[in-house]
C-alpha positions in Angstrom: -2.0 20.5 -28.3 -2.6 18.4 -31.3 -2.9 14.6 -31.1 0.1 12.5 -31.9 0.5 11.8 -35.7 0.5 7.9 -36.8 2.1 6.2 -39.5 0.3 3.6 -41.5 0.5 0.1 -40.3 2.6 0.9 -37.2 0.6 0.1 -33.7 0.3 3.1 -31.2 2.1 3.1 -27.8 0.4 2.6 -24.5 1.4 5.0 -22.0 1.0 4.1 -18.3 0.7 7.6 -16.6 1.4 8.2 -13.1 -1.0 10.8 -11.8 -1.1 12.8 -8.2 -2.3 11.0 -5.1 -3.8 13.8 -4.0 -2.4 17.4 -4.6 -3.3 18.1 -8.2 0.0 19.8 -8.7 2.0 16.5 -8.4 2.1 15.3 -12.2 5.1 16.0 -14.3 4.8 18.1 -17.6 5.6 14.9 -19.8 2.3 13.2 -18.3 0.2 16.4 -19.0 1.7 16.3 -22.5 1.0 12.8 -23.2 -2.5 13.1 -21.7 -3.3 16.1 -24.4 -1.8 14.3 -27.3 -3.0 10.3 -26.9 -6.2 9.3 -28.9 -8.0 7.8 -25.5 -7.5 8.0 -21.8 -8.4 4.6 -20.3 -9.3 5.8 -16.5 -10.3 4.1 -13.4 -12.4 6.9 -12.4 -13.2 9.2 -15.7 -14.8 11.7 -13.0 -11.6 12.1 -10.9 -9.5 12.3 -14.3 -11.8 14.8 -15.8 -11.3 17.0 -12.8 -7.6 16.6 -13.1 -7.6 17.6 -16.8 -9.8 20.6 -16.4 -7.4 21.7 -13.5 -4.6 21.7 -15.8 -6.6 23.3 -18.6 -6.2 20.3 -21.0 -8.1 19.6 -24.0 -9.3 16.1 -22.9 -8.9 12.9 -25.3 -12.0 10.7 -25.0 -12.2 9.0 -21.3 -13.0 5.5 -21.3 -13.9 3.7 -18.3 -11.5 0.9 -17.2 -11.5 -0.3 -13.5 -11.6 -3.7 -11.7 -15.0 -5.0 -12.7 -14.7 -4.2 -16.7 -10.7 -4.6 -17.4 -11.2 -7.9 -18.6 -14.2 -7.3 -20.9 -12.8 -4.1 -22.3 -8.9 -5.1 -22.7 -9.4 -6.9 -26.0 -11.0 -3.9 -28.1 -8.2 -1.4 -26.4 -5.6 -3.8 -27.4 -7.2 -3.7 -31.0 -7.4 0.0 -31.2 -3.6 0.2 -30.2 -2.8 -2.4 -32.8 -4.2 -0.2 -35.5 -2.1 2.7 -34.7 -4.1 4.6 -31.8 -2.2 5.7 -28.9 -3.6 5.4 -25.2 -2.8 6.4 -21.9 -3.7 4.3 -18.7 -4.5 6.3 -15.5 -5.8 5.3 -12.1 -7.7 7.3 -9.6 -4.5 8.2 -7.9 -0.8 7.3 -8.2 0.8 4.9 -10.6 -1.4 2.3 -12.6 -1.1 -1.4 -11.9 0.7 -1.0 -8.2 -2.5 -2.3 -6.5 -4.4 -0.4 -8.7 -6.2 -1.8 -12.1 -4.2 -1.9 -15.4 -2.2 -5.1 -15.4 -4.5 -7.0 -17.8 -4.0 -4.1 -20.2 -0.3 -3.8 -20.0 0.2 -7.6 -20.2 -2.1 -7.9 -23.2 -0.3 -5.2 -25.2 3.1 -6.2 -24.6 2.2 -9.7 -25.7 0.9 -8.5 -28.9 4.0 -6.6 -29.6 2.5 -3.2 -28.9 5.0 -0.6 -27.1 4.4 0.3 -23.5 6.1 3.2 -22.1 6.1 4.5 -18.5 5.3 7.9 -17.7 6.7 8.2 -14.1 4.7 9.8 -11.2 3.7 9.6 -7.8 3.3 6.4 -5.7 2.1 6.3 -2.2 4.5 3.8 -1.3 7.8 5.7 -2.4 6.2 9.0 -1.0 5.6 7.2 2.4 9.0 5.5 2.3 10.8 8.6 1.5 9.4 10.5 4.6 9.3 7.5 7.0 12.7 7.8 8.6 12.8 4.0 8.3 15.3 2.1 6.4 15.3 2.9 2.7 18.2 1.0 1.5 15.9 -2.0 1.1 12.0 -2.4 1.2 9.3 -5.0 0.2 5.8 -3.5 -1.1 3.2 -5.9 0.1 -0.1 -3.9 -1.1 -3.6 -4.8 0.8 -3.4 -7.6 3.2 -6.3 -10.2 2.9 -9.4 -9.0 4.8 -10.4 -11.8 6.7 -8.6 -11.8 10.2 -7.4 -15.3 9.9 -6.0 -15.2 6.5 -4.4 -11.5 7.2 -2.4 -13.0 10.3 -1.2 -16.2 8.2 -0.1 -13.6 5.7 1.8 -11.7 8.1 3.2 -14.9 9.5 5.2 -15.4 6.3 6.7 -12.1 6.9 8.0 -12.6 10.4 11.5 -13.1 9.5 11.9 -10.1 6.7 14.5 -8.0 7.4 13.6 -5.0 5.2 11.3 -2.5 5.8 7.8 -3.6 4.8 4.9 -1.3 3.1 1.4 -2.2 3.1 -1.8 -0.1 2.1 -5.0 -0.3 4.0 -8.4 1.3 3.9 -9.3 3.6 7.1 -11.9 1.1 8.2 -9.4 -1.9 8.4 -6.2 -0.1 9.6 -6.5 -1.0 13.0 -7.1 -4.5 12.5 -4.0 -4.4 10.3 -1.8 -2.5 13.1 -3.6 -5.3 15.7 -2.3 -8.0 13.8 1.1 -6.9 12.9 1.6 -6.2 16.5 0.6 -9.6 17.3 2.7 -11.4 14.9 5.7 -9.2 14.4 6.0 -7.7 17.9 6.0 -4.0 19.0 8.4 -3.0 16.3 8.9 0.7 15.0 6.1 1.7 12.5 5.2 4.7 10.4 1.5 5.4 9.4 1.2 7.9 6.5 -2.2 9.3 5.9 -3.9 11.6 3.4 -0.4 12.1 2.0 0.1 15.4 -0.2 -3.5 16.6 1.0 -4.2 19.4 3.4 -4.6 16.9 6.4 -1.3 15.0 5.4 -0.2 13.2 8.7 2.8 10.8 9.5 2.4 8.8 13.0 5.7 7.7 14.2 6.1 5.0 17.1 5.9 1.6 18.1 2.9 -0.2 16.5 1.0 0.0 19.8 1.8 3.8 19.9 0.2 4.1 16.7 -2.6 1.9 17.5 -3.4 3.7 20.5 -3.4 7.2 18.7 -6.1 6.0 16.1 -8.3 4.2 18.8 -8.7 7.6 20.8 -10.1 8.9 17.5 -13.8 9.0 16.7 -12.9 8.0 13.4 -10.1 7.5 11.0 -10.3 8.9 7.6 -8.1 9.0 4.3 -6.1 6.3 2.5 -3.4 4.6 4.8 -0.2 3.3 4.0 1.7 1.5 6.9 5.5 1.1 7.0 6.8 -1.4 9.4 10.6 -1.9 10.6 12.3 -5.2 9.3 13.4 -8.0 11.7 16.8 -6.8 12.0 16.0 -3.5 13.9 17.1 -5.0 17.3 18.0 -7.9 18.9 14.9 -9.7 20.8 15.2 -11.5 24.1 15.3 -14.8 24.3 12.4 -17.4 25.7 14.9 -17.8 28.9 15.0 -13.9 29.3 11.5 -13.7 29.3 10.8 -16.3 31.7 11.1 -14.3 34.8 9.0 -11.3 34.0 6.2 -13.6 32.9 6.5 -15.8 36.0 6.4 -12.4 38.1 3.3 -11.1 36.3 1.4 -14.4 36.7 2.3 -14.6 40.4 1.0 -11.1 40.8 -2.4 -12.5 39.7 -2.3 -11.3 36.2 -4.2 -13.3 33.7 -2.3 -15.1 30.9 -3.5 -12.7 28.3 -2.8 -9.6 30.4 0.6 -10.9 30.9 1.3 -11.7 27.2 0.4 -8.1 26.2 2.2 -6.6 28.7 5.4 -8.3 28.2 5.0 -8.2 24.2 4.6 -4.4 24.5 7.5 -4.0 27.2 10.1 -6.1 25.1 8.8 -5.4 21.7 8.1 -9.3 20.9 5.0 -10.8 19.3 2.1 -11.4 21.8 1.6 -14.8 20.2 5.1 -16.1 21.4 4.6 -14.7 25.1 0.9 -16.0 25.3 2.1 -19.6 24.4 4.8 -19.5 27.2 2.6 -17.9 29.7 0.1 -20.3 29.1 2.5 -23.4 29.6 3.8 -21.9 32.6 0.3 -21.2 33.9 -0.4 -24.9 33.2 2.4 -26.2 35.1 1.7 -24.1 38.1 -1.8 -25.7 38.4 
C-alpha cells in the first residue's frame, strides 16, 4: 500500500495501534492498513514488530526504537515530525500501547501540541483475561503491576481490601507467587483466576481460591509466560465476624497449634485475611499465658 498523502501545513496523525499479545493472527484489518501507510512506526521492540510485519507481508515503514529508557529523549523529535505532516504509529511489544506499556509521553505530548491522536483498537491482556475468567465483568478495576518490594506490595494491596469490583493485575512469572501470597494475606482466600500465555500454544487459565492457584504453581519447577491475575471483589460473599472466628481459633491453639499455623488454617478455611486471624490468635495466646 502507498503511504498516506499529506496536505501542506497540516499535522500528521499519531495512531495508537493495538497488536497481538501472542497469536500473530489477532490483529485487525485496519491496524494492518495503518501500519502499511504511516511514515514511521515507533516500536517498543523493533525485532518483534518486524516479525509481525513480515508475517502479514507488509512493506514496513521505518521502525524507530521507542521504549521505557529512551522515550523521554525521543518524544520531542517524533512530535516535531508529526507537526510537520508526517503520520506515525505507536506500537508496543504486545497489546495496547500506554496500558502498562510505554507510549504515554508521546501521546500526551502530541495531544498537547494539537496533533490528532487516533486509537486503532486491538488486544489487551486485561480485557482478554476478564472475558474468559468467569468472574464478575459488570465492573472491574485495572491495577497493572504492583510494587516489587514485599512491604510496598502489601501496603498497595491493603488500600484495595474493600474494593468491590473484580481486580486485574499484571505480573511477571518470577514474582507471581509473591503476589499470590500477598493477595491471600491481605484479601483472604478469595476466588481468583490466573491467565498465563494467553492466545499462545500453552494458554492456561487456573481458576479457584487464591490458595489453590498458589499451590498449583508451587508444585511446578518454574512458572513461564507473562501472567494476568484476577481477584474477586470484596462483596463476593459475607465474611465471618471476629466473634464467629474466636471458637475455632481457640480450639486450634488448645490442640497445640502455633499462632502462625492456626492463623493460616483458619484463613484458608473461612476465606479471611491471614493477618486478621494472626492478630486475633496472638492476642488469645498472650491472654492464655
